[in-house]
C-alpha atoms as an extended CHARMM CRD file, in Angstrom:
* protein
*
       251  EXT
         1         1  MET       CA              0.0000000000        0.0000000000        0.0000000000  PROA      1               0.0000000000
         2         2  ALA       CA              1.0830000000        3.5770000000       -0.5770000000  PROA      2               0.0000000000
         3         3  GLN       CA              0.3510000000        6.7090000000        1.4350000000  PROA      3               0.0000000000
         4         4  GLN       CA             -1.4390000000        9.5810000000       -0.2750000000  PROA      4               0.0000000000
         5         5  LYS       CA              0.3980000000       12.9060000000       -0.3310000000  PROA      5               0.0000000000
         6         6  GLY       CA             -0.8420000000       16.3580000000       -1.1590000000  PROA      6               0.0000000000
         7         7  ILE       CA             -3.6960000000       18.5960000000       -0.0500000000  PROA      7               0.0000000000
         8         8  ILE       CA             -6.5500000000       16.7440000000       -1.7790000000  PROA      8               0.0000000000
         9         9  LYS       CA             -7.2010000000       13.2450000000       -0.4230000000  PROA      9               0.0000000000
        10        10  LEU       CA             -9.0410000000       10.7600000000       -2.6380000000  PROA      10              0.0000000000
        11        11  ARG       CA            -11.5500000000        8.0770000000       -1.7370000000  PROA      11              0.0000000000
        12        12  GLY       CA            -12.9050000000        5.4190000000       -4.0510000000  PROA      12              0.0000000000
        13        13  THR       CA            -11.5250000000        3.5590000000       -7.0570000000  PROA      13              0.0000000000
        14        14  ILE       CA             -9.9080000000        4.9850000000      -10.1700000000  PROA      14              0.0000000000
        15        15  GLY       CA             -8.9300000000        2.3350000000      -12.6730000000  PROA      15              0.0000000000
        16        16  ASP       CA             -7.0480000000       -0.3570000000      -10.7510000000  PROA      16              0.0000000000
        17        17  ILE       CA             -6.1800000000        1.8800000000       -7.7980000000  PROA      17              0.0000000000
        18        18  THR       CA             -8.3610000000        2.1050000000       -4.6740000000  PROA      18              0.0000000000
        19        19  PHE       CA             -8.0420000000        5.1430000000       -2.3940000000  PROA      19              0.0000000000
        20        20  TYR       CA             -9.2080000000        4.8970000000        1.2270000000  PROA      20              0.0000000000
        21        21  LYS       CA             -8.7630000000        6.3260000000        4.7220000000  PROA      21              0.0000000000
        22        22  THR       CA             -7.5190000000        4.4030000000        7.7780000000  PROA      22              0.0000000000
        23        23  LYS       CA             -6.3120000000        5.2690000000       11.2430000000  PROA      23              0.0000000000
        24        24  ASP       CA             -2.8290000000        5.3880000000        9.7480000000  PROA      24              0.0000000000
        25        25  GLY       CA             -3.7940000000        8.0560000000        7.2000000000  PROA      25              0.0000000000
        26        26  HSD       CA             -4.9830000000        8.2190000000        3.5950000000  PROA      26              0.0000000000
        27        27  LEU       CA             -3.7240000000        5.2040000000        1.6540000000  PROA      27              0.0000000000
        28        28  ALA       CA             -3.8650000000        3.7720000000       -1.8630000000  PROA      28              0.0000000000
        29        29  ARG       CA             -3.5220000000        0.2170000000       -3.1320000000  PROA      29              0.0000000000
        30        30  GLU       CA             -3.8610000000       -1.7550000000       -6.3230000000  PROA      30              0.0000000000
        31        31  LYS       CA             -7.0110000000       -3.8300000000       -6.7190000000  PROA      31              0.0000000000
        32        32  GLY       CA             -6.5300000000       -7.5010000000       -5.9440000000  PROA      32              0.0000000000
        33        33  GLY       CA             -6.3520000000       -9.9760000000       -8.8050000000  PROA      33              0.0000000000
        34        34  LEU       CA             -7.7650000000      -13.1480000000       -7.2190000000  PROA      34              0.0000000000
        35        35  ASP       CA            -11.2680000000      -14.2060000000       -8.1190000000  PROA      35              0.0000000000
        36        36  ALA       CA            -13.5520000000      -14.8340000000       -5.1140000000  PROA      36              0.0000000000
        37        37  LYS       CA            -15.0860000000      -17.9470000000       -6.7240000000  PROA      37              0.0000000000
        38        38  ARG       CA            -11.6410000000      -19.4460000000       -7.2170000000  PROA      38              0.0000000000
        39        39  ILE       CA            -10.7330000000      -18.8800000000       -3.5640000000  PROA      39              0.0000000000
        40        40  ALA       CA            -14.0230000000      -20.4810000000       -2.5100000000  PROA      40              0.0000000000
        41        41  ASN       CA            -13.6480000000      -23.6150000000       -4.6570000000  PROA      41              0.0000000000
        42        42  ASP       CA            -10.0730000000      -24.1920000000       -5.8070000000  PROA      42              0.0000000000
        43        43  PRO       CA             -8.3250000000      -26.9610000000       -3.7520000000  PROA      43              0.0000000000
        44        44  ALA       CA             -5.1780000000      -24.8410000000       -3.8830000000  PROA      44              0.0000000000
        45        45  PHE       CA             -6.8520000000      -22.3840000000       -1.5280000000  PROA      45              0.0000000000
        46        46  GLN       CA             -7.9890000000      -24.9590000000        1.0550000000  PROA      46              0.0000000000
        47        47  ARG       CA             -5.6740000000      -23.5150000000        3.7250000000  PROA      47              0.0000000000
        48        48  THR       CA             -6.9110000000      -20.0120000000        2.9130000000  PROA      48              0.0000000000
        49        49  ARG       CA            -10.5290000000      -21.0970000000        3.3990000000  PROA      49              0.0000000000
        50        50  GLU       CA             -9.6760000000      -22.8130000000        6.6810000000  PROA      50              0.0000000000
        51        51  ASN       CA             -7.8380000000      -19.7590000000        7.9750000000  PROA      51              0.0000000000
        52        52  GLY       CA            -10.6850000000      -17.5040000000        6.8920000000  PROA      52              0.0000000000
        53        53  SER       CA            -13.2400000000      -19.6840000000        8.6640000000  PROA      53              0.0000000000
        54        54  GLU       CA            -11.3080000000      -19.6050000000       11.9330000000  PROA      54              0.0000000000
        55        55  PHE       CA            -10.6210000000      -15.8830000000       11.6440000000  PROA      55              0.0000000000
        56        56  GLY       CA            -14.3590000000      -15.2690000000       11.2440000000  PROA      56              0.0000000000
        57        57  ARG       CA            -15.0770000000      -17.4710000000       14.2430000000  PROA      57              0.0000000000
        58        58  ALA       CA            -12.5190000000      -15.5420000000       16.2990000000  PROA      58              0.0000000000
        59        59  GLY       CA            -14.1280000000      -12.2480000000       15.2930000000  PROA      59              0.0000000000
        60        60  LYS       CA            -17.5850000000      -13.4220000000       16.3660000000  PROA      60              0.0000000000
        61        61  ALA       CA            -16.2290000000      -14.7860000000       19.6420000000  PROA      61              0.0000000000
        62        62  GLY       CA            -14.4940000000      -11.5060000000       20.4000000000  PROA      62              0.0000000000
        63        63  LYS       CA            -17.6740000000       -9.5730000000       19.6480000000  PROA      63              0.0000000000
        64        64  THR       CA            -19.7560000000      -11.7670000000       21.9720000000  PROA      64              0.0000000000
        65        65  LEU       CA            -17.2420000000      -11.3460000000       24.7980000000  PROA      65              0.0000000000
        66        66  ARG       CA            -17.1570000000       -7.5850000000       24.2500000000  PROA      66              0.0000000000
        67        67  LEU       CA            -20.9430000000       -7.3690000000       24.3450000000  PROA      67              0.0000000000
        68        68  SER       CA            -20.9990000000       -9.2950000000       27.6190000000  PROA      68              0.0000000000
        69        69  LEU       CA            -18.7170000000       -6.6270000000       29.1280000000  PROA      69              0.0000000000
        70        70  ARG       CA            -20.1580000000       -3.6570000000       27.2510000000  PROA      70              0.0000000000
        71        71  THR       CA            -21.1180000000       -1.6810000000       30.3680000000  PROA      71              0.0000000000
        72        72  LEU       CA            -17.5200000000       -1.7850000000       31.5930000000  PROA      72              0.0000000000
        73        73  LEU       CA            -15.9900000000       -1.1950000000       28.1590000000  PROA      73              0.0000000000
        74        74  LEU       CA            -17.8670000000        2.0240000000       27.4360000000  PROA      74              0.0000000000
        75        75  ASN       CA            -15.0700000000        4.0140000000       29.1090000000  PROA      75              0.0000000000
        76        76  SER       CA            -12.2490000000        1.4620000000       29.2660000000  PROA      76              0.0000000000
        77        77  SER       CA            -10.8240000000        0.5250000000       25.8740000000  PROA      77              0.0000000000
        78        78  ASP       CA             -8.2640000000        1.6820000000       23.3190000000  PROA      78              0.0000000000
        79        79  SER       CA             -8.7540000000        2.2370000000       19.5840000000  PROA      79              0.0000000000
        80        80  ARG       CA             -7.1930000000       -1.1090000000       18.6100000000  PROA      80              0.0000000000
        81        81  MET       CA             -8.8370000000       -3.2440000000       21.2700000000  PROA      81              0.0000000000
        82        82  VAL       CA            -11.1510000000       -5.0560000000       18.8290000000  PROA      82              0.0000000000
        83        83  SER       CA             -8.3270000000       -6.2310000000       16.5610000000  PROA      83              0.0000000000
        84        84  ARG       CA             -6.1450000000       -7.1860000000       19.5470000000  PROA      84              0.0000000000
        85        85  LEU       CA             -8.9460000000       -9.2600000000       21.0590000000  PROA      85              0.0000000000
        86        86  THR       CA             -9.5690000000      -10.9910000000       17.7260000000  PROA      86              0.0000000000
        87        87  GLN       CA             -5.8800000000      -11.9420000000       17.5250000000  PROA      87              0.0000000000
        88        88  SER       CA             -6.0480000000      -13.3220000000       21.0580000000  PROA      88              0.0000000000
        89        89  MET       CA             -9.1640000000      -15.3020000000       20.1530000000  PROA      89              0.0000000000
        90        90  ILE       CA             -7.3070000000      -16.7840000000       17.1740000000  PROA      90              0.0000000000
        91        91  LYS       CA             -4.6660000000      -18.1120000000       19.5860000000  PROA      91              0.0000000000
        92        92  VAL       CA             -7.4310000000      -19.6380000000       21.7180000000  PROA      92              0.0000000000
        93        93  ILE       CA             -8.9490000000      -21.3130000000       18.6590000000  PROA      93              0.0000000000
        94        94  GLN       CA             -5.5680000000      -22.5770000000       17.4640000000  PROA      94              0.0000000000
        95        95  ALA       CA             -5.1020000000      -24.2500000000       20.8650000000  PROA      95              0.0000000000
        96        96  ASP       CA             -8.0560000000      -26.5520000000       20.0520000000  PROA      96              0.0000000000
        97        97  THR       CA             -6.4920000000      -30.0250000000       19.7490000000  PROA      97              0.0000000000
        98        98  THR       CA             -9.8220000000      -31.7900000000       19.2200000000  PROA      98              0.0000000000
        99        99  SER       CA            -11.3700000000      -30.3040000000       16.0720000000  PROA      99              0.0000000000
       100       100  ILE       CA             -9.9280000000      -30.4610000000       12.5670000000  PROA      100             0.0000000000
       101       101  ARG       CA             -8.2770000000      -27.4120000000       11.0190000000  PROA      101             0.0000000000
       102       102  GLY       CA            -10.8960000000      -24.9390000000        9.8330000000  PROA      102             0.0000000000
       103       103  LEU       CA            -13.4000000000      -26.1290000000       12.4500000000  PROA      103             0.0000000000
       104       104  ARG       CA            -11.3790000000      -25.3540000000       15.5740000000  PROA      104             0.0000000000
       105       105  ASN       CA            -13.2930000000      -23.2230000000       18.0780000000  PROA      105             0.0000000000
       106       106  VAL       CA            -13.1610000000      -21.3720000000       21.3870000000  PROA      106             0.0000000000
       107       107  ILE       CA            -15.1000000000      -24.0670000000       23.2710000000  PROA      107             0.0000000000
       108       108  ASP       CA            -12.4970000000      -26.7400000000       22.5340000000  PROA      108             0.0000000000
       109       109  GLY       CA             -9.5980000000      -24.3010000000       22.7210000000  PROA      109             0.0000000000
       110       110  GLU       CA             -7.9100000000      -22.7780000000       25.7640000000  PROA      110             0.0000000000
       111       111  ALA       CA            -10.0340000000      -19.8150000000       26.8300000000  PROA      111             0.0000000000
       112       112  GLU       CA             -7.6740000000      -19.3950000000       29.7740000000  PROA      112             0.0000000000
       113       113  LEU       CA             -5.1630000000      -17.8910000000       27.3160000000  PROA      113             0.0000000000
       114       114  LEU       CA             -7.2410000000      -14.7140000000       27.5560000000  PROA      114             0.0000000000
       115       115  THR       CA             -6.3070000000      -14.2780000000       31.2250000000  PROA      115             0.0000000000
       116       116  GLY       CA             -4.4820000000      -10.9840000000       31.6410000000  PROA      116             0.0000000000
       117       117  PHE       CA             -5.8970000000       -9.4130000000       28.4720000000  PROA      117             0.0000000000
       118       118  ASP       CA             -5.9400000000       -5.6110000000       28.8750000000  PROA      118             0.0000000000
       119       119  PHE       CA             -8.7580000000       -3.8210000000       27.0810000000  PROA      119             0.0000000000
       120       120  ASN       CA             -6.9690000000       -0.4590000000       27.3040000000  PROA      120             0.0000000000
       121       121  LEU       CA             -3.2650000000       -0.3510000000       26.4610000000  PROA      121             0.0000000000
       122       122  ASN       CA             -3.2600000000        3.3830000000       27.1890000000  PROA      122             0.0000000000
       123       123  SER       CA             -3.5440000000        2.3890000000       30.8430000000  PROA      123             0.0000000000
       124       124  THR       CA             -3.1370000000       -1.2490000000       31.8720000000  PROA      124             0.0000000000
       125       125  LEU       CA             -4.4770000000       -2.6450000000       35.1330000000  PROA      125             0.0000000000
       126       126  GLY       CA             -1.0190000000       -3.8100000000       36.2090000000  PROA      126             0.0000000000
       127       127  SER       CA              0.4050000000       -0.3090000000       35.8210000000  PROA      127             0.0000000000
       128       128  CYS       CA             -2.3780000000        1.3100000000       37.8840000000  PROA      128             0.0000000000
       129       129  LEU       CA             -3.4880000000       -1.0820000000       40.6250000000  PROA      129             0.0000000000
       130       130  PHE       CA             -0.7780000000       -2.2850000000       43.0130000000  PROA      130             0.0000000000
       131       131  VAL       CA             -2.8970000000       -3.6220000000       45.8580000000  PROA      131             0.0000000000
       132       132  PRO       CA             -3.1940000000       -7.4460000000       45.9990000000  PROA      132             0.0000000000
       133       133  TYR       CA             -6.6290000000       -8.8290000000       45.1910000000  PROA      133             0.0000000000
       134       134  VAL       CA             -8.2310000000      -12.2600000000       45.2870000000  PROA      134             0.0000000000
       135       135  SER       CA            -10.2540000000      -13.4040000000       42.2840000000  PROA      135             0.0000000000
       136       136  ASN       CA            -12.4730000000      -16.4730000000       42.2720000000  PROA      136             0.0000000000
       137       137  ILE       CA            -14.7830000000      -18.2630000000       39.8440000000  PROA      137             0.0000000000
       138       138  ASP       CA            -17.1700000000      -20.7280000000       41.5130000000  PROA      138             0.0000000000
       139       139  ARG       CA            -18.9600000000      -22.7890000000       38.8520000000  PROA      139             0.0000000000
       140       140  VAL       CA            -21.2390000000      -24.4990000000       41.3540000000  PROA      140             0.0000000000
       141       141  THR       CA            -22.7730000000      -21.2860000000       42.7070000000  PROA      141             0.0000000000
       142       142  GLY       CA            -22.1840000000      -19.1620000000       39.6100000000  PROA      142             0.0000000000
       143       143  GLU       CA            -20.4000000000      -16.5560000000       41.7330000000  PROA      143             0.0000000000
       144       144  ILE       CA            -17.5860000000      -14.6690000000       39.9800000000  PROA      144             0.0000000000
       145       145  SER       CA            -15.9130000000      -12.5160000000       42.5950000000  PROA      145             0.0000000000
       146       146  VAL       CA            -13.0280000000      -10.2420000000       43.4740000000  PROA      146             0.0000000000
       147       147  THR       CA            -11.9610000000       -9.2130000000       46.9720000000  PROA      147             0.0000000000
       148       148  ILE       CA             -9.6030000000       -6.3520000000       47.8340000000  PROA      148             0.0000000000
       149       149  ALA       CA             -8.3700000000       -5.7330000000       51.3720000000  PROA      149             0.0000000000
       150       150  PRO       CA             -8.3360000000       -2.1610000000       52.7590000000  PROA      150             0.0000000000
       151       151  PHE       CA             -5.6160000000       -0.0160000000       51.1580000000  PROA      151             0.0000000000
       152       152  VAL       CA             -4.3660000000        3.5870000000       50.9050000000  PROA      152             0.0000000000
       153       153  PRO       CA             -5.4690000000        4.8310000000       47.4460000000  PROA      153             0.0000000000
       154       154  ALA       CA             -2.6730000000        7.3720000000       46.9210000000  PROA      154             0.0000000000
       155       155  ASN       CA             -0.0800000000        4.6760000000       47.6460000000  PROA      155             0.0000000000
       156       156  MET       CA             -1.6140000000        1.7210000000       45.8200000000  PROA      156             0.0000000000
       157       157  ILE       CA             -3.2790000000        3.3010000000       42.7770000000  PROA      157             0.0000000000
       158       158  SER       CA             -1.3320000000        5.1870000000       40.1300000000  PROA      158             0.0000000000
       159       159  ALA       CA             -3.8300000000        7.7900000000       38.9210000000  PROA      159             0.0000000000
       160       160  PRO       CA             -3.5670000000       10.2530000000       36.0120000000  PROA      160             0.0000000000
       161       161  SER       CA             -3.0910000000       13.9420000000       36.7350000000  PROA      161             0.0000000000
       162       162  GLY       CA             -6.2910000000       15.6580000000       37.8460000000  PROA      162             0.0000000000
       163       163  THR       CA             -7.7980000000       12.6180000000       39.5990000000  PROA      163             0.0000000000
       164       164  THR       CA             -9.7680000000       13.3320000000       42.7490000000  PROA      164             0.0000000000
       165       165  HSD       CA            -11.8490000000       10.1280000000       42.9460000000  PROA      165             0.0000000000
       166       166  PHE       CA            -11.9760000000        6.6230000000       41.5270000000  PROA      166             0.0000000000
       167       167  LYS       CA            -14.2000000000        3.5500000000       41.3620000000  PROA      167             0.0000000000
       168       168  ILE       CA            -13.2530000000       -0.1130000000       41.4040000000  PROA      168             0.0000000000
       169       169  ILE       CA            -15.3880000000       -1.9080000000       38.8050000000  PROA      169             0.0000000000
       170       170  SER       CA            -15.8280000000       -5.5900000000       38.0030000000  PROA      170             0.0000000000
       171       171  GLY       CA            -17.8760000000       -7.8260000000       35.7770000000  PROA      171             0.0000000000
       172       172  GLY       CA            -18.6010000000      -11.5280000000       35.5470000000  PROA      172             0.0000000000
       173       173  SER       CA            -19.6420000000      -13.1140000000       32.2510000000  PROA      173             0.0000000000
       174       174  GLU       CA            -20.8800000000      -16.5260000000       31.2030000000  PROA      174             0.0000000000
       175       175  VAL       CA            -20.4500000000      -16.7360000000       27.4350000000  PROA      175             0.0000000000
       176       176  ASP       CA            -21.9880000000      -19.2080000000       24.9900000000  PROA      176             0.0000000000
       177       177  PHE       CA            -19.7410000000      -18.6780000000       21.9670000000  PROA      177             0.0000000000
       178       178  GLU       CA            -21.6630000000      -21.1220000000       19.7810000000  PROA      178             0.0000000000
       179       179  ALA       CA            -25.0460000000      -19.4460000000       20.3190000000  PROA      179             0.0000000000
       180       180  GLU       CA            -23.4170000000      -15.9920000000       20.5830000000  PROA      180             0.0000000000
       181       181  THR       CA            -25.2850000000      -15.2980000000       23.8290000000  PROA      181             0.0000000000
       182       182  PHE       CA            -24.1960000000      -14.4560000000       27.3480000000  PROA      182             0.0000000000
       183       183  VAL       CA            -25.2140000000      -13.8680000000       30.9550000000  PROA      183             0.0000000000
       184       184  SER       CA            -23.3920000000      -11.1020000000       32.7900000000  PROA      184             0.0000000000
       185       185  ALA       CA            -23.3980000000       -9.1070000000       36.0070000000  PROA      185             0.0000000000
       186       186  ASN       CA            -21.4750000000       -5.9820000000       37.0300000000  PROA      186             0.0000000000
       187       187  LYS       CA            -20.5110000000       -4.2910000000       40.2760000000  PROA      187             0.0000000000
       188       188  GLU       CA            -18.8760000000       -0.9810000000       41.1550000000  PROA      188             0.0000000000
       189       189  THR       CA            -17.9380000000        0.9210000000       44.2800000000  PROA      189             0.0000000000
       190       190  ALA       CA            -19.1850000000        4.3970000000       45.0370000000  PROA      190             0.0000000000
       191       191  PRO       CA            -16.7260000000        7.1510000000       44.0180000000  PROA      191             0.0000000000
       192       192  LEU       CA            -13.8360000000        6.8590000000       46.4880000000  PROA      192             0.0000000000
       193       193  PRO       CA            -11.4450000000        9.7270000000       47.3090000000  PROA      193             0.0000000000
       194       194  TRP       CA             -7.9550000000        9.3030000000       45.9050000000  PROA      194             0.0000000000
       195       195  ASN       CA             -6.0960000000       10.2850000000       49.0680000000  PROA      195             0.0000000000
       196       196  ILE       CA             -4.1420000000        8.8060000000       51.9850000000  PROA      196             0.0000000000
       197       197  ILE       CA             -7.1750000000        7.6180000000       53.9570000000  PROA      197             0.0000000000
       198       198  PRO       CA             -7.4930000000        3.7890000000       53.8700000000  PROA      198             0.0000000000
       199       199  THR       CA            -10.5320000000        2.3220000000       52.1340000000  PROA      199             0.0000000000
       200       200  VAL       CA            -12.7630000000       -0.3420000000       53.5990000000  PROA      200             0.0000000000
       201       201  ALA       CA            -12.5250000000       -3.8630000000       52.2060000000  PROA      201             0.0000000000
       202       202  ILE       CA            -14.0450000000       -4.2460000000       48.7400000000  PROA      202             0.0000000000
       203       203  ASN       CA            -15.9310000000       -7.4280000000       47.8580000000  PROA      203             0.0000000000
       204       204  HSD       CA            -17.6960000000       -7.7750000000       44.5080000000  PROA      204             0.0000000000
       205       205  VAL       CA            -19.7750000000      -10.8750000000       43.7830000000  PROA      205             0.0000000000
       206       206  ASN       CA            -21.0950000000      -11.0840000000       40.2150000000  PROA      206             0.0000000000
       207       207  THR       CA            -23.5680000000      -13.9290000000       39.8640000000  PROA      207             0.0000000000
       208       208  VAL       CA            -24.2660000000      -15.8360000000       36.6440000000  PROA      208             0.0000000000
       209       209  THR       CA            -25.8500000000      -19.2570000000       36.0110000000  PROA      209             0.0000000000
       210       210  ALA       CA            -25.1110000000      -21.8970000000       38.6520000000  PROA      210             0.0000000000
       211       211  ASN       CA            -23.4410000000      -25.1020000000       37.4250000000  PROA      211             0.0000000000
       212       212  SER       CA            -22.7290000000      -23.5110000000       34.0460000000  PROA      212             0.0000000000
       213       213  THR       CA            -20.8580000000      -25.5050000000       31.4080000000  PROA      213             0.0000000000
       214       214  LYS       CA            -19.8440000000      -22.3740000000       29.4610000000  PROA      214             0.0000000000
       215       215  PRO       CA            -16.6120000000      -20.3520000000       29.6900000000  PROA      215             0.0000000000
       216       216  LEU       CA            -16.6550000000      -17.8690000000       32.5850000000  PROA      216             0.0000000000
       217       217  PHE       CA            -14.7790000000      -14.5580000000       32.7570000000  PROA      217             0.0000000000
       218       218  LEU       CA            -13.9240000000      -12.0350000000       35.4700000000  PROA      218             0.0000000000
       219       219  ALA       CA            -12.9340000000       -8.4910000000       34.4700000000  PROA      219             0.0000000000
       220       220  VAL       CA            -11.6180000000       -5.9090000000       36.9410000000  PROA      220             0.0000000000
       221       221  GLY       CA            -10.8940000000       -2.2550000000       36.3150000000  PROA      221             0.0000000000
       222       222  ILE       CA            -10.6920000000        1.2920000000       37.6410000000  PROA      222             0.0000000000
       223       223  GLU       CA            -12.5700000000        4.4130000000       36.5920000000  PROA      223             0.0000000000
       224       224  PHE       CA            -10.9640000000        7.7870000000       37.3630000000  PROA      224             0.0000000000
       225       225  TYR       CA            -12.9680000000       10.9270000000       38.1270000000  PROA      225             0.0000000000
       226       226  GLN       CA            -12.4750000000       14.6000000000       38.8230000000  PROA      226             0.0000000000
       227       227  GLU       CA            -14.8640000000       16.3250000000       41.2070000000  PROA      227             0.0000000000
       228       228  VAL       CA            -15.8920000000       19.8310000000       40.1490000000  PROA      228             0.0000000000
       229       229  ASN       CA            -18.4210000000       21.7650000000       42.2780000000  PROA      229             0.0000000000
       230       230  GLY       CA            -19.7870000000       18.5730000000       43.7550000000  PROA      230             0.0000000000
       231       231  GLN       CA            -20.1870000000       16.7830000000       40.4110000000  PROA      231             0.0000000000
       232       232  MET       CA            -18.1350000000       13.7730000000       39.2520000000  PROA      232             0.0000000000
       233       233  TYR       CA            -16.7190000000       13.9250000000       35.7250000000  PROA      233             0.0000000000
       234       234  SER       CA            -15.0510000000       11.0080000000       33.9730000000  PROA      234             0.0000000000
       235       235  LEU       CA            -11.3990000000       12.0320000000       33.7670000000  PROA      235             0.0000000000
       236       236  LYS       CA            -10.2260000000       12.6080000000       30.1840000000  PROA      236             0.0000000000
       237       237  ASN       CA            -13.3370000000       10.8190000000       28.8950000000  PROA      237             0.0000000000
       238       238  GLY       CA            -12.1290000000        7.5600000000       30.4030000000  PROA      238             0.0000000000
       239       239  SER       CA             -9.0720000000        7.2890000000       28.1450000000  PROA      239             0.0000000000
       240       240  TYR       CA             -6.9330000000        6.2080000000       31.1230000000  PROA      240             0.0000000000
       241       241  ASN       CA             -9.3630000000        3.7600000000       32.7220000000  PROA      241             0.0000000000
       242       242  PRO       CA             -7.8090000000        0.2740000000       32.9130000000  PROA      242             0.0000000000
       243       243  LEU       CA             -9.8250000000       -2.9420000000       32.5180000000  PROA      243             0.0000000000
       244       244  ALA       CA             -8.4640000000       -6.4750000000       32.2770000000  PROA      244             0.0000000000
       245       245  LEU       CA             -9.5400000000      -10.1110000000       32.3700000000  PROA      245             0.0000000000
       246       246  VAL       CA             -8.0790000000      -11.3070000000       35.6790000000  PROA      246             0.0000000000
       247       247  ALA       CA             -9.6070000000      -14.8050000000       35.7610000000  PROA      247             0.0000000000
       248       248  VAL       CA            -10.9750000000      -17.1660000000       33.1020000000  PROA      248             0.0000000000
       249       249  SER       CA            -12.4960000000      -20.6180000000       33.4650000000  PROA      249             0.0000000000
       250       250  GLY       CA            -12.9670000000      -22.4950000000       30.2120000000  PROA      250             0.0000000000
       251       251  LEU       CA            -14.1200000000      -26.0680000000       29.6510000000  PROA      251             0.0000000000
């Protein structure tokens, strides 16, 4: 691909050249020469079809997981999160040692590979939260929980400039990747002052279906706020709010 220069930027196709805009700028490329019917039927492209099938499955799986955590993700993700999650889902699918190539899936893969995935690389959970926490996924009861002992916010949370308050947020999700459905629950603290006064213990219990046979996920994050005249405002539109998958239980 080539980058467009000059004052006037083009979009569309002229001859064999397609002009388009991406996050990396205005680009141009030559139209592809492969026929779609050939790719769909020619034995020479069997591997291509298999890879395409699994890539599509990874994309759908990532979308379902994102939807299950949508409430938390509204203010806690970076611009490339979707593509990063899809790539991580591909690794999960490729870990499937049961299904044949092209039919590998998240259910028979290793969903636990998603543990530690940060939804916002502008501010990762590990670079912001330094207090130890205990995460737990109880399949029998359906309780997906996180517990944090009392801590001094100014010492144990690295907050962006302008922060006056913060919330600890969490979400538990039970995801059926085949049906593209989910059950989820979320918890959050009240706005807590970012100062040197210790907090009380924090215990979030997010309840999904008891005795579930689906993959279960626990996400934990922080939302930063600035108080102005008694009102709480999301700091920098949430661009520095971390959120990560801290526990995953696949089957």
